[in-house]
Structures are given as C-alpha cells and as structure tokens.
C-alpha positions in Angstrom: -16.1 25.9 34.0 -16.3 25.0 30.5 -12.8 25.4 29.9 -11.4 23.2 32.6 -9.5 19.8 32.3 -12.0 18.0 34.0 -14.5 19.3 31.2 -12.3 18.2 28.5 -11.6 15.0 29.9 -15.7 14.0 30.4 -16.2 15.3 26.4 -14.2 12.3 24.9 -16.2 9.6 26.9 -18.6 7.6 24.8 -22.4 7.4 26.5 -21.7 4.1 27.9 -18.5 5.4 29.6 -20.3 8.1 31.3 -22.4 5.8 32.9 -19.9 4.0 34.1 -17.8 7.1 35.4 -20.9 7.8 37.4 -20.6 4.8 38.8 -16.8 4.6 39.2 -17.1 8.1 41.1 -20.0 6.7 43.7 -18.2 3.7 44.0 -16.8 4.0 48.1 -13.8 2.3 47.1 -12.3 5.1 45.2 -14.3 8.1 46.5 -16.9 8.9 49.9 -17.1 12.7 49.0 -20.5 13.5 48.7 -19.4 16.9 47.1 -17.9 15.2 44.6 -20.5 12.6 43.5 -22.8 15.6 43.3 -20.9 17.6 41.3 -20.3 14.4 38.6 -24.4 14.2 39.3 -24.7 18.0 37.8 -21.8 18.1 35.7 -22.9 14.8 33.3 -26.4 15.9 32.8 -24.9 18.9 30.6 -23.1 16.1 28.2 -22.2 16.4 25.4 -22.3 20.2 25.2 -21.5 21.5 28.4 -23.5 25.1 27.8 -21.8 27.7 29.5 -24.2 29.5 31.1 -25.3 26.0 32.8 -21.4 25.1 34.0 -20.8 28.5 35.4 -19.0 28.3 38.7 -21.5 30.2 40.4 -24.4 28.2 39.1 -22.2 24.9 40.0 -21.4 26.0 43.5 -25.5 26.6 43.9 -26.2 22.9 43.1 -23.7 21.5 44.9 -23.3 24.0 48.5 -26.8 25.4 48.2 -27.2 28.6 49.8 -23.8 28.9 51.3 -21.9 32.3 50.1 -20.1 31.9 46.7 -16.5 30.7 47.5 -14.4 30.4 44.3 -11.5 28.2 46.0 -14.3 25.5 47.5 -15.7 25.0 44.1 -12.3 24.4 43.0 -11.0 21.9 45.0 -14.5 19.8 44.4 -13.7 20.3 40.6 -10.0 19.3 41.0 -10.9 16.3 43.2 -13.4 15.2 40.4 -11.0 15.6 37.7 -8.4 13.4 39.8 -11.0 10.4 39.8 -11.9 11.2 35.8 -8.1 11.0 35.1 -7.9 7.2 37.8 -11.2 6.1 35.7 -8.9 6.8 32.2 -6.4 4.8 33.9 -9.3 1.6 34.3 -10.1 2.5 30.7 -6.5 1.4 29.4 -5.9 -1.5 32.0 -9.0 -2.5 30.4 -7.9 -2.8 26.8 -4.4 -4.5 27.6 -6.7 -7.5 26.9 -4.2 -10.9 27.2 -1.4 -8.4 29.1 -3.8 -8.2 32.2 -3.9 -11.7 32.4 -0.1 -12.3 32.1 -0.2 -9.8 35.1 -2.6 -12.0 36.8 -0.4 -15.1 36.5 2.2 -13.4 37.6 0.5 -12.1 40.9 -0.6 -15.9 41.3 3.0 -16.9 41.1 3.7 -13.8 43.9 1.1 -15.6 46.3 1.9 -19.4 45.6 -1.2 -20.3 44.6 0.1 -22.8 42.2 -3.2 -24.7 40.5 -4.7 -21.3 40.3 -1.4 -20.7 38.1 -1.5 -24.1 36.0 -5.2 -22.9 35.2 -4.4 -19.3 33.9 -1.0 -20.7 32.1 -3.4 -22.9 30.1 -5.6 -20.6 29.2 -3.3 -18.1 27.9 -1.6 -20.7 25.9 -4.9 -20.7 24.0 -5.7 -17.4 23.9 -1.9 -16.9 22.3 -2.7 -19.8 19.6 -5.6 -18.4 18.7 -4.1 -14.9 17.7 -3.5 -14.7 13.7 -1.3 -11.8 13.9 1.8 -12.0 14.8 3.2 -8.6 15.2 5.2 -7.0 17.5 2.7 -6.8 20.2 2.0 -10.7 19.5 5.5 -11.1 20.4 6.0 -8.7 22.9 3.3 -10.7 24.8 4.5 -13.8 24.2 7.9 -12.8 25.6 6.1 -11.8 28.8 4.3 -14.7 29.0 7.9 -17.0 28.7 9.6 -14.7 31.1 6.6 -15.8 33.2 7.0 -19.5 33.2 10.7 -19.4 33.5 10.5 -17.4 36.7 7.8 -19.9 38.2 8.7 -23.2 37.3 12.1 -22.8 38.4 11.3 -21.0 41.8 8.4 -24.5 42.2 11.4 -26.3 40.8 8.8 -28.5 38.7 8.8 -28.9 35.3 12.0 -26.5 35.0 14.5 -27.2 32.1 17.3 -25.3 30.3 14.4 -24.9 27.1 12.7 -22.5 28.7 15.3 -20.4 28.6 16.1 -20.9 25.3 12.7 -20.5 24.3 12.4 -17.2 26.8 15.8 -15.9 24.0 14.0 -17.0 21.0 11.1 -14.9 21.4 12.8 -12.2 22.9 14.8 -12.0 19.9 12.1 -12.3 17.3 10.2 -9.3 19.1 13.4 -7.3 19.5 13.8 -8.4 15.5 10.4 -6.9 14.2 11.1 -3.8 16.6 14.7 -2.8 14.8 13.3 -3.6 11.2 10.1 -1.8 11.6 12.1 1.4 12.8 15.2 0.9 10.3 12.8 0.4 7.5 11.0 3.7 8.9 14.1 6.0 9.3 15.5 4.9 5.6 11.9 5.7 4.2 12.4 9.1 6.0 16.1 9.7 4.8 15.0 8.6 1.2 12.2 11.0 0.9 11.7 13.2 3.7 15.5 14.0 3.7 16.1 13.2 7.5 19.0 12.4 8.7 19.3 9.2 11.7 21.8 8.0 13.5 20.9 4.1 12.6 23.6 2.3 15.3 23.9 -1.4 14.5 22.1 -1.4 11.1 24.6 -3.1 9.4 25.2 -5.7 11.6 21.6 -6.3 12.2 21.4 -5.9 8.4 24.1 -8.8 8.0 22.1 -10.9 10.1 18.5 -10.6 8.6 19.4 -10.2 4.9 19.4 -13.7 4.2 16.8 -14.9 6.4 13.5 -16.1 5.1 11.4 -15.4 8.5 8.5 -18.2 7.0 6.8 -17.6 10.8 6.8 -13.7 11.0 5.7 -12.2 8.4 6.0 -8.9 10.1 9.7 -9.4 9.8 9.6 -10.1 6.2 7.6 -7.3 5.7 10.1 -4.7 7.4 12.8 -6.7 5.3 11.4 -6.2 2.1 10.5 -2.4 3.0 14.6 -2.0 3.9 15.5 -3.7 0.6 13.4 -1.3 -1.6 14.8 1.8 0.3 18.0 0.4 -0.2 17.9 -0.6 -3.9 14.8 1.3 -5.1 13.7 -2.1 -7.4 10.6 -2.6 -9.0 10.9 -5.9 -8.9 11.3 -5.3 -4.7 8.4 -3.2 -4.8 6.7 -5.7 -6.8 7.3 -8.1 -3.8 6.1 -6.1 -1.4 2.9 -6.3 -2.4 3.0 -9.3 -3.4 4.0 -10.4 0.4 1.0 -7.8 1.8 -1.3 -10.0 -0.2 0.2 -13.3 0.7 0.1 -12.6 4.8 -3.0 -9.9 4.6 -4.4 -11.9 7.6 -1.2 -12.2 9.4 -0.2 -8.3 9.4 -1.5 -6.0 11.8 -3.1 -2.7 10.5 0.2 -0.7 11.2 2.0 -3.3 9.2 -0.7 -2.5 6.0 -0.4 0.8 6.1 3.1 1.1 6.1 3.7 -1.0 3.6 1.0 1.4 1.6 2.5 4.3 2.8 6.2 3.3 1.5 4.4 2.0 -2.1 2.8 5.4 -2.1 6.4 6.9 -1.1 7.9 4.6 -4.2 5.1 5.7 -6.7 5.7 9.6 -5.8 9.5 8.9 -6.6 9.2 7.2 -9.9 6.5 9.6 -10.9 8.9 12.3 -10.3 11.5 10.6 -12.5 8.7 10.5 -15.5 7.8 7.2 -15.3 3.8 7.9 -15.3 2.7 3.8 -15.5 2.8 4.7 -11.5 -0.3 6.9 -11.6 -2.7 3.7 -11.1 -0.5 2.5 -8.4 -0.7 5.7 -6.4 -4.5 5.3 -6.7 -4.9 1.7 -5.7 -2.6 2.9 -2.9 -5.2 5.5 -1.6 -7.9 3.7 -3.0 -7.2 0.5 -0.4 -6.2 3.2 2.6 -9.8 4.6 2.2 -11.3 1.3 1.5 -9.8 -0.1 4.8 -10.7 2.8 6.8 -7.3 3.2 7.6 -7.7 6.8 6.4 -10.3 8.2 8.8 -13.1 10.6 8.0 -13.5 12.7 10.6 -9.5 14.0 10.4 -7.3 14.2 7.0 -4.7 16.7 6.5 -5.3 19.0 3.8 -2.3 18.0 1.6 -3.2 14.3 1.8 -6.9 15.2 0.9 -5.7 16.7 -2.2 -3.2 14.0 -3.3 -5.7 11.4 -2.7 -8.5 13.1 -5.0 -5.8 14.0 -7.5 -4.2 10.6 -8.0 -8.1 9.7 -8.6 -8.1 12.3 -11.1 -5.2 11.5 -12.8 -6.5 7.8 -14.0 -9.8 9.3 -14.8 -11.8 8.2 -11.7 -13.6 11.3 -11.4 -17.1 9.6 -9.6 -14.6 7.9 -7.2 -12.6 11.7 -6.7 -16.2 13.3 -5.4 -17.6 10.5 -3.3 -14.4 11.2 -1.5 -14.7 14.9 -1.3 -18.4 14.5 -0.1 -17.2 11.9 2.4 -13.9 13.6 3.8 -14.2 17.4 3.5 -15.9 18.2 6.9 -12.3 16.2 8.1 -10.1 18.4 6.4 -7.4 19.6 9.1 -6.8 22.5 9.7 -9.8 23.7 9.1 -8.8 27.6 7.5 -7.4 25.6 4.7 -10.6 23.7 3.4 -12.3 26.4 0.9 -8.8 26.5 -0.4 -8.5 22.6 -0.8 -12.0 22.1 -2.4 -11.5 24.9 -4.6 -7.9 23.8 -5.3 -9.5 20.1 -5.9 -12.4 21.1 -8.3 -9.7 23.0 -10.5 -7.9 20.3 -11.1 -10.7 18.0 -11.9 -11.9 20.6 -14.4 -8.1 21.0 -15.6 -8.0 17.4 -16.2 -11.5 17.0 -18.0 -10.4 20.2 -20.4 -12.8 22.6 -18.6 -9.7 25.3 -18.3 -12.1 28.4 -18.0 -13.7 26.9 -14.8 -10.4 25.8 -13.4 -8.7 28.9 -13.4 -11.6 30.4 -11.6 -11.3 27.7 -9.0 -7.8 27.9 -9.0 -7.6 32.0 -8.5 -10.0 31.7 -5.3 -7.5 29.9 -3.5 -5.1 31.9 -0.5 -2.7 28.6 0.6 -0.2 29.6 3.2 1.8 26.5 2.5 4.8 27.1 -0.4 4.2 23.3 -1.9 0.5 23.9 -2.5 1.3 27.6 -3.6 3.7 25.7 -6.5 1.0 23.8 -7.4 -1.6 26.2 -8.0 1.1 28.5 -10.3 2.5 25.4 -12.1 -1.0 24.2 -13.3 -2.2 27.7 -13.8 0.7 28.4 -15.9 -0.2 25.4 -18.2 -3.8 26.4 -18.9 -2.6 29.6 -19.5 -0.4 28.0 -22.5 -3.0 25.5 -23.4 -5.5 28.6 -24.0 -3.0 30.2 -26.3 -3.3 33.3 -23.6 0.4 34.0 -24.6 0.7 37.5 -22.8 -0.7 36.5 -19.3 1.7 33.2 -19.8 4.8 35.2 -19.9 3.7 37.5 -17.0 2.7 34.0 -15.2 6.0 32.8 -15.8 7.8 36.3 -14.6 5.5 35.9 -11.2 6.6 32.4 -10.5 10.0 32.7 -10.7 10.1 36.0 -8.6 8.5 33.5 -5.9 10.6 31.0 -6.1 13.2 33.3 -5.8 11.9 34.7 -2.7 10.4 31.6 -1.4 13.4 30.5 1.6 11.4 27.3 2.1 12.0 25.6 -1.2 15.2 23.5 -1.6 17.2 24.6 -3.9 16.6 20.9 -5.9 13.4 21.8 -5.7 13.4 25.3 -7.5 16.4 23.8 -10.0 13.5 21.5 -11.5 10.8 24.6 -11.3 13.3 27.1 -12.6 14.0 24.1 -15.8 10.4 24.0 -16.0 10.0 27.9 -16.9 12.7 27.6 -19.1 11.1 25.5 -21.4 7.7 26.7 -21.1 9.0 29.9 -21.8 10.8 28.7 -25.2 7.8 26.8 -26.0 5.7 29.9 -26.1 7.8 31.9 -27.6 7.7 29.4 -30.6 4.2 29.5 -30.9 4.0 33.3 -30.7 6.5 32.8 -33.5 4.1 31.0 -35.6 6.5 28.6 -37.3 5.8 25.9 -39.9 8.2 23.8 -40.0 8.4 21.0 -38.2 12.0 20.1 -38.4 12.6 23.6 -37.1 16.0 23.8 -35.5 14.9 25.7 -32.4 11.8 22.9 -31.5 14.5 20.4 -31.9 17.1 22.0 -29.6 13.8 22.4 -26.7 12.5 18.7 -27.3 16.3 17.7 -26.0 16.2 20.5 -23.3 13.4 19.3 -22.0 14.7 15.5 -22.3 17.5 16.6 -20.4 15.2 17.8 -17.3 16.8 16.3 -13.9 12.9 15.9 -12.9 9.3 16.0 -13.0 7.9 18.5 -10.3 3.8 17.7 -10.6 4.4 15.8 -14.4 5.8 19.0 -15.5 8.5 17.5 -17.5 6.1 14.9 -19.4 3.8 17.7 -20.2 6.5 19.7 -21.7 7.3 17.0 -23.8 4.1 16.0 -24.9 3.2 20.0 -25.8 6.5 19.8 -28.2 5.8 16.6 -29.5 2.3 17.6 -30.6 3.5 21.6 -31.3 1.6 21.3 -34.7 -1.3 19.8 -33.8 
C-alpha cells in the first residue's frame, strides 16, 4: 500500500490538513461508508512516514475487516474509495484558495436565485475588497472582469441601475486583462527566442505592439513592466535595461511575485548577454539579481537545479562575495536537483572559489573530482582547468588538455556550432600563448605576441570570460 496513489496524496498534506481530512471523510455529506472511515483512521496513524511493514495490505485488511480471510480486491476497493475522497478534498482546498473568486461565484448564485438584497450586499463587499488590493496584476484584472460581467448581467436582468456605461466598463477591464496576458506572453517568447534560440509563432504581435508602444500605462504597472521587457528584447539597449529596474523599484508594492521574478530573470539574461560580449561591468549586476532572488525567497531552499546553484554561487565569487557564496551553499546544498549531481556541483563550486582566490592546486583537485553528465558543465570544468594549468606554467599538461578539449568539442553533438567556434577560438589563442611562453621571448614588441593580441581582440564571443582572460594574460605576458 505504501506506493499507492492514496499515500502519495496524503504525504503532501500538512498536519492541519490531515486533521481536516479525517473530518472530511467522517462527514456523512461526503461519505457514509464506515469501512472507508476506518481505513482513513488507520492510514493517518502512520503519517508522514508510512512505514512499509505497518502499511502492508494484509495488515491494513485485518485492521479494517478483522478475522475475515484476506481478499485483495476487497481492500483495494476501500483504498480506491478513500483515494477518490482525497482527490475531492484537494478540490475543496483548491476552491478555498481562490478567495475573492468564490465571492463572485456566490454573487452569481444570488443573481440566479433572484436574491437581490443579498446580491447588493455582497457586491459592496467585493467592491471594497478589490479596492483594497494593491497588486493590480493579470489575476486582479481577471477577477475585476468577472465582477464587471456579473454586474452587467444582473443590472440588465433587474432593469435597475443599468446603463451602457456598464458595457463600456466591462470592455475596458477586459482589454486591460487581455493586454497584460498578451504582453507577458510575448515578452516570454522574445526572451526565449533571443537567449534560448527557440522559435515561436507570435501571432498579432506587430498589431499589439503598434497599439501599446506609445502608451504609458500609468495605472497598470504589469503592462508597463512587460512592455519594457519587450522593448529590451527588441533593442538590447542598456538604457532600456536600467529603466526596467527603475520600474521595478517604483512599482515594487504593486507588482506580483511573478512580475518581480520575471524582471530579475530577464535582467539576468541581459547581463549574461553583455558578459558574453566581454563587458565585465555586468558581473555586479548579475550578482545583485541572484541575491535579490534569494532575499525575496523567490528561489526556494529545498529545490534548486544544479546549474542554477552553480550560477548563483559563481556569480558571488566573481565579485569577491565569498562569504555570501559560502552562506548560500550552506543554505541551499540540500535542495540541489537532481540529487545525483549534488557532489559534482559542490566540488565544482569549491574548485571555482579556490580558482578565484588563487589556490590553483586545490582548484585542480576539486575540478578533477567532478563527473558531470551535462555538456555545459563539462565544458566549464575543462575551460577553467586549462587556465589553471597555464597559470602554473605546466605547459606540457596545457597542450595535452587543449588537445583533449578540442577532441571533446568535435565529438559532442549537443553543443551548437556557434558555441564550438567560440571555444575553438579560445583553444587556438591559449595554445599560441603557451607556445610563446615556452619560447621564453623577451621583446615586448615581439611581432607574434602583437599578432596574437589582435587575434584575441577579434574573437567574436567571450565564453566563460575566456576572451577577457586571454587578453589579460597577453597584456601581462612579461609579468
């Protein structure tokens, strides 16, 4: 029984929800089967661990049916009935969470039953609740539209207080709701297209953009935010990026958690784009974005993808926030997902910190203990290992690592050709840099070194900061 759907559902309950579930099952309005009630009482005794031996079918059967001969189908039928009640209970929880939407459903029920005095009283209560809501996001607009629609129908039906203004109001509210949904969805499409190379069929985008591009949306912060995100994705303009964060700060109390999260997500994508071009002034921006996600608890401690864990940790190391990085690891490491990548992730992060603090031997040791399966993280380990070998003047190992890296890029089918080209450029330049070191040149005006500097400057990309690192090593060749 421990692997049944019933146990899977009950495991998600909080302690208060378990207590209410027992009351729910015992209510004759929902259930009159005493065997189901008995099963519920027996099952919840084993919450939350549900010991395998204690929850065995035979043992549960004896608790419910006494000395009757064990009948597999008989106990399964009772388990099935209790499972159906657990799903119905989840429906009730979902309804309770809707809050003001339930009030509007009740308003419609008053209308259907012609309970006009109750309708008017409930309408005033809903109107007040809507006015008290500070976050005017798409869910607010959706609720406001349902409220307006209910009023239009009701006042038309009773022929009292009805005017064409109700129709206009219903339309205006629906338009605001539609625009938020469209702009939010378009912004996500553009972000994924620009940073994830995903193509979408963005129907009506040009028409919608033509309509909204000159509108200020002073009373609709969500529309302003998503319009700004679209503008950023269309222009890649730093000024637009800064204005987006100014909007976040200005309307912080009127934006939903999702709006704030998406601003930070888009900001991180833009910062990563600028870093890829070699603008390292965006390292502090990127760290501040991740820090805000953590501070606002947007990133839960009990679940974090290992690649996101690495990005958070290394962004702190890049700006010298080593204590923050350590605190982050202590708080979030138990939530690294998938769990099989936990040790790889921790070794990599410790190696990266050692690399950033100049402890190259320790960094090599940690990097060597990683065994990632994902090609992106494999490339990261190889790239930083190669730089450390160069820094330690281990040129024979450097050339060997370059050859290994090059063969890996050639055989890895999941890396895009654009990414491969960027890494090949890095390998070519570090190889020539290492050869010049081996030649022990003394002339600062050495022609080969000057040609190499020009070659590095002409690199099209800056994967993992490699272009800037190469230029630093070339400029400080004789130090």
